[in-house]
C-alpha atoms as an extended CHARMM CRD file, in Angstrom:
* protein
*
       249  EXT
         1         1  MET       CA              6.0510000000      294.3480000000      156.3900000000  PROA      1               0.0000000000
         2         2  LEU       CA              7.3610000000      295.8010000000      159.6460000000  PROA      2               0.0000000000
         3         3  VAL       CA             10.9370000000      297.1120000000      159.8150000000  PROA      3               0.0000000000
         4         4  ILE       CA             12.2460000000      297.6490000000      163.3490000000  PROA      4               0.0000000000
         5         5  LEU       CA             15.2850000000      299.9100000000      163.6350000000  PROA      5               0.0000000000
         6         6  HSD       CA             18.0590000000      299.7780000000      166.2240000000  PROA      6               0.0000000000
         7         7  PRO       CA             16.9970000000      301.3670000000      169.5420000000  PROA      7               0.0000000000
         8         8  ASP       CA             17.6430000000      305.0970000000      169.9800000000  PROA      8               0.0000000000
         9         9  ILE       CA             18.8820000000      305.5880000000      166.4240000000  PROA      9               0.0000000000
        10        10  GLU       CA             18.7760000000      309.2390000000      165.3470000000  PROA      10              0.0000000000
        11        11  GLU       CA             17.4180000000      310.3720000000      161.9920000000  PROA      11              0.0000000000
        12        12  THR       CA             20.5280000000      312.4960000000      161.5010000000  PROA      12              0.0000000000
        13        13  THR       CA             22.8780000000      309.4850000000      161.4220000000  PROA      13              0.0000000000
        14        14  GLU       CA             24.3020000000      308.1510000000      158.1780000000  PROA      14              0.0000000000
        15        15  ASP       CA             22.9520000000      304.6500000000      158.9060000000  PROA      15              0.0000000000
        16        16  TYR       CA             19.4150000000      305.9970000000      159.2150000000  PROA      16              0.0000000000
        17        17  LYS       CA             19.6770000000      308.1070000000      156.0610000000  PROA      17              0.0000000000
        18        18  LEU       CA             20.9880000000      305.1730000000      154.0040000000  PROA      18              0.0000000000
        19        19  THR       CA             18.2480000000      302.8810000000      155.3030000000  PROA      19              0.0000000000
        20        20  TRP       CA             15.4540000000      305.3960000000      154.7140000000  PROA      20              0.0000000000
        21        21  SER       CA             16.7220000000      306.1860000000      151.2250000000  PROA      21              0.0000000000
        22        22  HSD       CA             16.7510000000      302.4920000000      150.2940000000  PROA      22              0.0000000000
        23        23  LEU       CA             13.2210000000      301.9500000000      151.6060000000  PROA      23              0.0000000000
        24        24  GLN       CA             11.9450000000      305.0070000000      149.7480000000  PROA      24              0.0000000000
        25        25  GLY       CA             13.2540000000      303.4950000000      146.5360000000  PROA      25              0.0000000000
        26        26  LEU       CA             11.1070000000      300.3600000000      146.8100000000  PROA      26              0.0000000000
        27        27  SER       CA              8.5670000000      300.1590000000      143.9990000000  PROA      27              0.0000000000
        28        28  GLU       CA              4.8410000000      300.5560000000      144.8380000000  PROA      28              0.0000000000
        29        29  ILE       CA              5.5330000000      300.7370000000      148.5740000000  PROA      29              0.0000000000
        30        30  ARG       CA              4.3820000000      303.4830000000      150.9200000000  PROA      30              0.0000000000
        31        31  LEU       CA              6.3100000000      304.0870000000      154.1470000000  PROA      31              0.0000000000
        32        32  GLN       CA              4.6980000000      304.8750000000      157.4740000000  PROA      32              0.0000000000
        33        33  LYS       CA              6.9360000000      305.7000000000      160.4290000000  PROA      33              0.0000000000
        34        34  HSD       CA              5.9780000000      305.1100000000      164.0520000000  PROA      34              0.0000000000
        35        35  LYS       CA              8.0500000000      306.1380000000      167.0860000000  PROA      35              0.0000000000
        36        36  VAL       CA              7.6950000000      304.7670000000      170.6020000000  PROA      36              0.0000000000
        37        37  LYS       CA              9.4800000000      306.4460000000      173.5040000000  PROA      37              0.0000000000
        38        38  GLY       CA              9.8810000000      304.1840000000      176.5010000000  PROA      38              0.0000000000
        39        39  ARG       CA             11.3640000000      304.9000000000      179.8950000000  PROA      39              0.0000000000
        40        40  GLY       CA             14.7370000000      303.4600000000      178.9560000000  PROA      40              0.0000000000
        41        41  GLN       CA             14.9940000000      303.8370000000      175.1880000000  PROA      41              0.0000000000
        42        42  GLY       CA             13.2740000000      304.9390000000      172.0120000000  PROA      42              0.0000000000
        43        43  LEU       CA             12.1320000000      302.6510000000      169.2230000000  PROA      43              0.0000000000
        44        44  THR       CA             11.4060000000      303.4440000000      165.5820000000  PROA      44              0.0000000000
        45        45  GLU       CA              9.2300000000      301.1640000000      163.4480000000  PROA      45              0.0000000000
        46        46  ILE       CA              8.6930000000      301.6110000000      159.7260000000  PROA      46              0.0000000000
        47        47  TYR       CA              5.6570000000      300.0200000000      158.0850000000  PROA      47              0.0000000000
        48        48  LEU       CA              6.0300000000      299.0180000000      154.4380000000  PROA      48              0.0000000000
        49        49  ILE       CA              2.5110000000      299.2130000000      153.0160000000  PROA      49              0.0000000000
        50        50  GLY       CA              1.6920000000      297.7430000000      149.6330000000  PROA      50              0.0000000000
        51        51  ASN       CA              2.6540000000      294.5520000000      147.8000000000  PROA      51              0.0000000000
        52        52  THR       CA              5.6540000000      293.3630000000      149.8230000000  PROA      52              0.0000000000
        53        53  THR       CA              5.7320000000      289.8110000000      148.4620000000  PROA      53              0.0000000000
        54        54  LYS       CA              8.6200000000      290.5510000000      146.0930000000  PROA      54              0.0000000000
        55        55  ILE       CA             10.7690000000      292.3410000000      148.6670000000  PROA      55              0.0000000000
        56        56  ASN       CA             13.8940000000      290.4210000000      149.6730000000  PROA      56              0.0000000000
        57        57  LEU       CA             13.7560000000      290.0110000000      153.4560000000  PROA      57              0.0000000000
        58        58  GLU       CA             17.5060000000      289.4440000000      153.8210000000  PROA      58              0.0000000000
        59        59  GLU       CA             18.2490000000      292.5800000000      151.8230000000  PROA      59              0.0000000000
        60        60  ILE       CA             16.1650000000      294.7260000000      154.1740000000  PROA      60              0.0000000000
        61        61  GLU       CA             17.6600000000      293.0670000000      157.2550000000  PROA      61              0.0000000000
        62        62  SER       CA             21.1550000000      293.8890000000      155.9920000000  PROA      62              0.0000000000
        63        63  LEU       CA             20.4860000000      297.6490000000      155.9540000000  PROA      63              0.0000000000
        64        64  PRO       CA             22.6610000000      299.4190000000      158.5480000000  PROA      64              0.0000000000
        65        65  ALA       CA             19.8910000000      300.8550000000      160.7370000000  PROA      65              0.0000000000
        66        66  VAL       CA             17.7210000000      297.7160000000      160.7920000000  PROA      66              0.0000000000
        67        67  GLU       CA             17.5290000000      295.4640000000      163.8290000000  PROA      67              0.0000000000
        68        68  ARG       CA             14.9290000000      293.0180000000      162.4760000000  PROA      68              0.0000000000
        69        69  VAL       CA             12.1200000000      292.6230000000      159.9580000000  PROA      69              0.0000000000
        70        70  VAL       CA              8.6860000000      291.0110000000      160.3990000000  PROA      70              0.0000000000
        71        71  ARG       CA              6.8840000000      289.9390000000      157.2210000000  PROA      71              0.0000000000
        72        72  ILE       CA              3.3160000000      290.3490000000      158.3900000000  PROA      72              0.0000000000
        73        73  SER       CA              1.2940000000      289.8290000000      155.2280000000  PROA      73              0.0000000000
        74        74  HSD       CA              2.2830000000      286.1600000000      154.7640000000  PROA      74              0.0000000000
        75        75  ASP       CA              0.3450000000      284.8830000000      157.7560000000  PROA      75              0.0000000000
        76        76  PHE       CA             -2.0490000000      287.6460000000      158.7230000000  PROA      76              0.0000000000
        77        77  ARG       CA             -4.5100000000      287.5100000000      155.8510000000  PROA      77              0.0000000000
        78        78  ILE       CA             -7.2730000000      289.3970000000      157.6260000000  PROA      78              0.0000000000
        79        79  LEU       CA             -5.4790000000      291.7420000000      160.0100000000  PROA      79              0.0000000000
        80        80  GLY       CA             -2.5450000000      292.6010000000      157.7520000000  PROA      80              0.0000000000
        81        81  ARG       CA             -2.7720000000      295.8790000000      155.8390000000  PROA      81              0.0000000000
        82        82  HSD       CA             -1.9980000000      294.5790000000      152.3810000000  PROA      82              0.0000000000
        83        83  SER       CA             -2.7360000000      297.6100000000      150.2350000000  PROA      83              0.0000000000
        84        84  GLU       CA             -2.7510000000      301.3950000000      150.3170000000  PROA      84              0.0000000000
        85        85  GLU       CA             -5.0660000000      301.5930000000      153.3020000000  PROA      85              0.0000000000
        86        86  LYS       CA             -4.7470000000      305.1030000000      154.6750000000  PROA      86              0.0000000000
        87        87  GLY       CA             -7.8470000000      305.3380000000      156.8510000000  PROA      87              0.0000000000
        88        88  SER       CA             -7.9940000000      304.8800000000      160.5880000000  PROA      88              0.0000000000
        89        89  ILE       CA             -8.9370000000      301.4400000000      161.8960000000  PROA      89              0.0000000000
        90        90  ASP       CA            -11.6830000000      301.8690000000      164.4620000000  PROA      90              0.0000000000
        91        91  PHE       CA            -15.0230000000      300.6660000000      165.7720000000  PROA      91              0.0000000000
        92        92  GLU       CA            -17.6650000000      301.9050000000      168.1760000000  PROA      92              0.0000000000
        93        93  TYR       CA            -19.1090000000      299.7960000000      170.9680000000  PROA      93              0.0000000000
        94        94  ASN       CA            -21.7880000000      300.8790000000      173.4370000000  PROA      94              0.0000000000
        95        95  GLY       CA            -21.1680000000      304.5280000000      172.6030000000  PROA      95              0.0000000000
        96        96  VAL       CA            -17.3820000000      304.3700000000      173.0130000000  PROA      96              0.0000000000
        97        97  ARG       CA            -15.0800000000      304.7150000000      170.0130000000  PROA      97              0.0000000000
        98        98  PHE       CA            -11.9460000000      302.5710000000      169.9180000000  PROA      98              0.0000000000
        99        99  SER       CA             -9.3010000000      303.6080000000      167.4240000000  PROA      99              0.0000000000
       100       100  GLN       CA             -5.5880000000      303.7370000000      166.7180000000  PROA      100             0.0000000000
       101       101  ASP       CA             -6.0270000000      307.4970000000      167.1830000000  PROA      101             0.0000000000
       102       102  ASN       CA             -7.3840000000      307.4990000000      170.7410000000  PROA      102             0.0000000000
       103       103  PHE       CA             -6.5980000000      305.9560000000      174.1150000000  PROA      103             0.0000000000
       104       104  HSD       CA             -8.7490000000      304.4470000000      176.8710000000  PROA      104             0.0000000000
       105       105  ILE       CA             -7.7020000000      303.5140000000      180.3980000000  PROA      105             0.0000000000
       106       106  PHE       CA             -9.1350000000      300.2600000000      181.7880000000  PROA      106             0.0000000000
       107       107  ALA       CA             -8.4830000000      300.8700000000      185.4780000000  PROA      107             0.0000000000
       108       108  GLY       CA            -10.2660000000      298.5270000000      187.8450000000  PROA      108             0.0000000000
       109       109  LEU       CA             -9.9740000000      295.3840000000      189.9370000000  PROA      109             0.0000000000
       110       110  CYS       CA             -7.7830000000      292.5120000000      188.7850000000  PROA      110             0.0000000000
       111       111  ALA       CA            -10.0000000000      290.2130000000      190.8490000000  PROA      111             0.0000000000
       112       112  VAL       CA            -13.4180000000      291.2820000000      192.1130000000  PROA      112             0.0000000000
       113       113  ASP       CA            -13.6340000000      290.6200000000      195.8500000000  PROA      113             0.0000000000
       114       114  ASN       CA            -16.7680000000      292.4060000000      197.0850000000  PROA      114             0.0000000000
       115       115  PRO       CA            -19.3780000000      295.0000000000      196.0410000000  PROA      115             0.0000000000
       116       116  ILE       CA            -17.9350000000      297.6900000000      198.3170000000  PROA      116             0.0000000000
       117       117  ASN       CA            -14.5730000000      297.7750000000      196.5670000000  PROA      117             0.0000000000
       118       118  VAL       CA            -16.2230000000      297.5680000000      193.1550000000  PROA      118             0.0000000000
       119       119  GLU       CA            -18.3680000000      300.6100000000      193.9670000000  PROA      119             0.0000000000
       120       120  ARG       CA            -15.3980000000      302.5740000000      195.3190000000  PROA      120             0.0000000000
       121       121  MET       CA            -13.4480000000      301.9450000000      192.1400000000  PROA      121             0.0000000000
       122       122  LEU       CA            -16.3360000000      302.8160000000      189.8220000000  PROA      122             0.0000000000
       123       123  GLN       CA            -17.1070000000      305.9940000000      191.7350000000  PROA      123             0.0000000000
       124       124  ALA       CA            -13.4680000000      307.0890000000      191.4020000000  PROA      124             0.0000000000
       125       125  LEU       CA            -13.5480000000      306.3730000000      187.6710000000  PROA      125             0.0000000000
       126       126  GLN       CA            -16.7440000000      308.3760000000      187.2150000000  PROA      126             0.0000000000
       127       127  GLU       CA            -15.2860000000      311.3160000000      189.1480000000  PROA      127             0.0000000000
       128       128  ASN       CA            -12.3080000000      311.3060000000      186.7840000000  PROA      128             0.0000000000
       129       129  GLY       CA            -14.3520000000      311.1510000000      183.6000000000  PROA      129             0.0000000000
       130       130  GLN       CA            -13.5560000000      307.5430000000      182.6850000000  PROA      130             0.0000000000
       131       131  VAL       CA            -16.0170000000      305.2850000000      180.8530000000  PROA      131             0.0000000000
       132       132  CYS       CA            -14.0420000000      302.0060000000      180.7910000000  PROA      132             0.0000000000
       133       133  THR       CA            -12.9590000000      299.6240000000      183.5220000000  PROA      133             0.0000000000
       134       134  ARG       CA            -11.6220000000      296.1190000000      184.0830000000  PROA      134             0.0000000000
       135       135  MET       CA            -13.2630000000      293.6840000000      186.4700000000  PROA      135             0.0000000000
       136       136  GLY       CA            -11.8980000000      290.1910000000      187.0020000000  PROA      136             0.0000000000
       137       137  ALA       CA            -14.5580000000      287.5900000000      187.7380000000  PROA      137             0.0000000000
       138       138  TYR       CA            -12.6450000000      284.5960000000      186.3540000000  PROA      138             0.0000000000
       139       139  LYS       CA             -8.9550000000      284.6810000000      187.2620000000  PROA      139             0.0000000000
       140       140  PRO       CA             -6.3710000000      282.0790000000      186.2320000000  PROA      140             0.0000000000
       141       141  ARG       CA             -3.7180000000      281.7190000000      188.9230000000  PROA      141             0.0000000000
       142       142  THR       CA             -0.3050000000      280.0740000000      188.9460000000  PROA      142             0.0000000000
       143       143  ASN       CA             -0.9620000000      278.8470000000      192.4850000000  PROA      143             0.0000000000
       144       144  PRO       CA             -4.0520000000      276.5870000000      192.6670000000  PROA      144             0.0000000000
       145       145  TYR       CA             -4.7470000000      277.8260000000      196.2100000000  PROA      145             0.0000000000
       146       146  SER       CA             -4.8080000000      281.5240000000      195.3100000000  PROA      146             0.0000000000
       147       147  PHE       CA             -8.0890000000      283.4180000000      195.0210000000  PROA      147             0.0000000000
       148       148  GLN       CA             -9.4590000000      282.7990000000      191.5240000000  PROA      148             0.0000000000
       149       149  GLY       CA            -12.3980000000      285.1680000000      191.5340000000  PROA      149             0.0000000000
       150       150  HSD       CA            -16.0760000000      284.7300000000      192.3830000000  PROA      150             0.0000000000
       151       151  GLY       CA            -17.0410000000      283.7210000000      188.8500000000  PROA      151             0.0000000000
       152       152  LYS       CA            -20.6290000000      284.2210000000      187.7350000000  PROA      152             0.0000000000
       153       153  GLU       CA            -21.7850000000      284.9110000000      191.3140000000  PROA      153             0.0000000000
       154       154  CYS       CA            -20.3340000000      288.4380000000      191.2080000000  PROA      154             0.0000000000
       155       155  LEU       CA            -21.5850000000      289.3480000000      187.7260000000  PROA      155             0.0000000000
       156       156  PRO       CA            -24.9690000000      290.8380000000      188.7870000000  PROA      156             0.0000000000
       157       157  TYR       CA            -23.5560000000      293.4060000000      191.1880000000  PROA      157             0.0000000000
       158       158  VAL       CA            -20.6070000000      294.2060000000      188.9190000000  PROA      158             0.0000000000
       159       159  PHE       CA            -22.8730000000      294.9860000000      185.9590000000  PROA      159             0.0000000000
       160       160  GLU       CA            -25.4840000000      296.8380000000      188.0310000000  PROA      160             0.0000000000
       161       161  LEU       CA            -22.8460000000      299.0670000000      189.6180000000  PROA      161             0.0000000000
       162       162  THR       CA            -21.0680000000      299.8000000000      186.3510000000  PROA      162             0.0000000000
       163       163  GLY       CA            -24.3860000000      300.9130000000      184.8990000000  PROA      163             0.0000000000
       164       164  LYS       CA            -25.0970000000      303.0310000000      187.9750000000  PROA      164             0.0000000000
       165       165  TYR       CA            -21.8340000000      304.9470000000      187.5630000000  PROA      165             0.0000000000
       166       166  GLY       CA            -22.0710000000      305.3990000000      183.8040000000  PROA      166             0.0000000000
       167       167  ILE       CA            -19.2790000000      303.0000000000      182.8830000000  PROA      167             0.0000000000
       168       168  LYS       CA            -19.8630000000      301.9560000000      179.2790000000  PROA      168             0.0000000000
       169       169  VAL       CA            -17.3630000000      299.1200000000      178.7850000000  PROA      169             0.0000000000
       170       170  VAL       CA            -16.1130000000      296.4790000000      181.2320000000  PROA      170             0.0000000000
       171       171  ALA       CA            -13.0980000000      294.4270000000      180.1870000000  PROA      171             0.0000000000
       172       172  MET       CA            -13.5840000000      290.9640000000      181.6780000000  PROA      172             0.0000000000
       173       173  GLU       CA            -11.2070000000      288.0650000000      181.1990000000  PROA      173             0.0000000000
       174       174  VAL       CA            -12.7060000000      284.7360000000      180.1680000000  PROA      174             0.0000000000
       175       175  THR       CA            -10.8360000000      281.4720000000      180.5510000000  PROA      175             0.0000000000
       176       176  HSD       CA            -13.4660000000      279.0490000000      179.2520000000  PROA      176             0.0000000000
       177       177  GLU       CA            -16.1190000000      279.1410000000      176.5360000000  PROA      177             0.0000000000
       178       178  SER       CA            -18.8890000000      278.7680000000      179.1390000000  PROA      178             0.0000000000
       179       179  HSD       CA            -17.9690000000      282.1490000000      180.6280000000  PROA      179             0.0000000000
       180       180  ILE       CA            -19.1900000000      283.8990000000      177.4720000000  PROA      180             0.0000000000
       181       181  ALA       CA            -22.6960000000      282.4880000000      177.9350000000  PROA      181             0.0000000000
       182       182  GLU       CA            -22.6970000000      283.3260000000      181.6610000000  PROA      182             0.0000000000
       183       183  ILE       CA            -21.7930000000      286.9530000000      180.9470000000  PROA      183             0.0000000000
       184       184  ASP       CA            -24.3610000000      287.2380000000      178.1570000000  PROA      184             0.0000000000
       185       185  GLU       CA            -27.1700000000      285.7000000000      180.2090000000  PROA      185             0.0000000000
       186       186  CYS       CA            -26.5020000000      287.9930000000      183.1570000000  PROA      186             0.0000000000
       187       187  LEU       CA            -26.3700000000      291.1290000000      181.0130000000  PROA      187             0.0000000000
       188       188  GLU       CA            -29.6050000000      290.1540000000      179.2630000000  PROA      188             0.0000000000
       189       189  LYS       CA            -31.3700000000      289.4900000000      182.5620000000  PROA      189             0.0000000000
       190       190  LEU       CA            -30.3460000000      292.9180000000      183.9000000000  PROA      190             0.0000000000
       191       191  GLY       CA            -31.3650000000      294.7760000000      180.7370000000  PROA      191             0.0000000000
       192       192  ARG       CA            -27.7710000000      295.3240000000      179.6010000000  PROA      192             0.0000000000
       193       193  PRO       CA            -26.8250000000      298.2360000000      181.8920000000  PROA      193             0.0000000000
       194       194  THR       CA            -23.2820000000      298.2440000000      180.5060000000  PROA      194             0.0000000000
       195       195  GLY       CA            -21.1630000000      296.6670000000      177.7850000000  PROA      195             0.0000000000
       196       196  VAL       CA            -18.5070000000      293.9730000000      178.0980000000  PROA      196             0.0000000000
       197       197  MET       CA            -15.2460000000      293.5530000000      176.2360000000  PROA      197             0.0000000000
       198       198  LEU       CA            -14.0590000000      289.9570000000      176.4940000000  PROA      198             0.0000000000
       199       199  GLN       CA            -10.4280000000      289.8190000000      177.5610000000  PROA      199             0.0000000000
       200       200  ILE       CA             -7.9430000000      287.1440000000      176.5250000000  PROA      200             0.0000000000
       201       201  GLY       CA             -5.2910000000      287.0360000000      179.2310000000  PROA      201             0.0000000000
       202       202  THR       CA             -1.5920000000      286.6490000000      178.6070000000  PROA      202             0.0000000000
       203       203  ARG       CA             -1.6090000000      282.9340000000      179.5150000000  PROA      203             0.0000000000
       204       204  ASN       CA             -4.4650000000      282.1600000000      177.1360000000  PROA      204             0.0000000000
       205       205  THR       CA             -3.1130000000      283.7430000000      173.9490000000  PROA      205             0.0000000000
       206       206  GLN       CA             -2.2310000000      280.2430000000      172.7670000000  PROA      206             0.0000000000
       207       207  ASN       CA             -5.4040000000      278.5850000000      174.0220000000  PROA      207             0.0000000000
       208       208  PHE       CA             -6.5980000000      278.1350000000      170.4570000000  PROA      208             0.0000000000
       209       209  GLU       CA            -10.0080000000      276.6380000000      171.2370000000  PROA      209             0.0000000000
       210       210  LEU       CA            -10.7840000000      279.6020000000      173.4970000000  PROA      210             0.0000000000
       211       211  LEU       CA             -9.6080000000      282.0330000000      170.8110000000  PROA      211             0.0000000000
       212       212  LYS       CA            -11.9090000000      280.3740000000      168.2780000000  PROA      212             0.0000000000
       213       213  ALA       CA            -14.8670000000      280.4110000000      170.6730000000  PROA      213             0.0000000000
       214       214  VAL       CA            -14.4140000000      284.0990000000      171.4750000000  PROA      214             0.0000000000
       215       215  GLY       CA            -13.9480000000      284.8620000000      167.7810000000  PROA      215             0.0000000000
       216       216  ARG       CA            -17.1510000000      283.0440000000      166.7940000000  PROA      216             0.0000000000
       217       217  GLN       CA            -19.3440000000      285.3460000000      168.8570000000  PROA      217             0.0000000000
       218       218  HSD       CA            -19.8530000000      288.8140000000      167.4090000000  PROA      218             0.0000000000
       219       219  THR       CA            -21.7580000000      290.4640000000      170.2660000000  PROA      219             0.0000000000
       220       220  TYR       CA            -18.7230000000      291.5040000000      172.2910000000  PROA      220             0.0000000000
       221       221  PRO       CA            -15.4230000000      293.0410000000      171.1740000000  PROA      221             0.0000000000
       222       222  VAL       CA            -12.1670000000      291.5170000000      172.3790000000  PROA      222             0.0000000000
       223       223  LEU       CA             -9.2220000000      292.8580000000      174.3520000000  PROA      223             0.0000000000
       224       224  LEU       CA             -6.2040000000      290.6830000000      173.5650000000  PROA      224             0.0000000000
       225       225  LYS       CA             -3.1930000000      290.9340000000      175.8530000000  PROA      225             0.0000000000
       226       226  ARG       CA              0.3510000000      290.3590000000      174.6100000000  PROA      226             0.0000000000
       227       227  GLY       CA              1.2150000000      286.7000000000      175.1340000000  PROA      227             0.0000000000
       228       228  PHE       CA              3.4950000000      285.6270000000      177.9620000000  PROA      228             0.0000000000
       229       229  GLY       CA              6.9150000000      284.4800000000      176.7360000000  PROA      229             0.0000000000
       230       230  ILE       CA              5.9340000000      284.2430000000      173.0670000000  PROA      230             0.0000000000
       231       231  SER       CA              7.0920000000      286.0360000000      169.9310000000  PROA      231             0.0000000000
       232       232  LEU       CA              5.4710000000      288.9990000000      168.1900000000  PROA      232             0.0000000000
       233       233  ASN       CA              4.3570000000      286.7030000000      165.3680000000  PROA      233             0.0000000000
       234       234  GLU       CA              2.6770000000      284.3340000000      167.8170000000  PROA      234             0.0000000000
       235       235  SER       CA              0.8110000000      287.2070000000      169.4750000000  PROA      235             0.0000000000
       236       236  LEU       CA             -0.3340000000      288.4680000000      166.0730000000  PROA      236             0.0000000000
       237       237  ASN       CA             -1.4700000000      284.9600000000      165.1690000000  PROA      237             0.0000000000
       238       238  ALA       CA             -3.6540000000      284.9540000000      168.2870000000  PROA      238             0.0000000000
       239       239  ALA       CA             -5.3690000000      288.0820000000      166.9550000000  PROA      239             0.0000000000
       240       240  GLU       CA             -5.6800000000      286.4560000000      163.5360000000  PROA      240             0.0000000000
       241       241  TYR       CA             -7.4390000000      283.4710000000      165.1670000000  PROA      241             0.0000000000
       242       242  LEU       CA            -10.0930000000      285.8550000000      166.5220000000  PROA      242             0.0000000000
       243       243  ALA       CA            -10.5200000000      287.6210000000      163.1900000000  PROA      243             0.0000000000
       244       244  SER       CA            -10.6060000000      284.3900000000      161.1810000000  PROA      244             0.0000000000
       245       245  GLU       CA            -13.6940000000      283.3080000000      163.1420000000  PROA      245             0.0000000000
       246       246  GLY       CA            -15.5030000000      286.5070000000      162.1720000000  PROA      246             0.0000000000
       247       247  ASN       CA            -14.9680000000      288.8940000000      165.0960000000  PROA      247             0.0000000000
       248       248  ASN       CA            -13.5440000000      292.1240000000      163.6660000000  PROA      248             0.0000000000
       249       249  GLN       CA            -13.6660000000      294.1980000000      166.8420000000  PROA      249             0.0000000000
């Protein structure tokens, strides 16, 4: 269960103290606090870890410091942390560790236009010690006449150049199941000079057939963007779709 407090609330306030005291009194529940400081305001989230099925949602929402409550464990059977899980959630792919305890920057080209610009970007990343990038070969556009990427035609030089500059992971958005096979075939043909993380773009977080197709393959990890104009629960359900098909990265 996720308890989101009112923005910018201070721990010294009476509302916060009353709320924290009540949550601490819940039976067989461990609390984990997480703070996010944005440009405009701060946000405090409290994770209730354990068996939350018997907790009264309305009771928690009525606490003075609480803005809203998300009951995660009802719907998120695989991704939800349903017990006293204290360890870090992480995985390693192509020599790069991804974890809740570290941070990677995927700087790159939203849409790949030519090899020259790809090489310039990758060289800059290498000079700054980066091992991840983003390269858009398949780009969904609101305007049908806008540039939508070169598709599979640009994959060979993108992968060869990323390997040349020591980039280990390329985040690449896919918009159709066939793109997965195109990426895999190209990497195999080139001897897999780099790794690919399949990206689900913000407009495709509710493309359920695509989510299932990406989830069914276990070769490539997935980068899931927050959905456009949808709720937190709906975004989490998109991640659950991927996990329910067997992809746990």
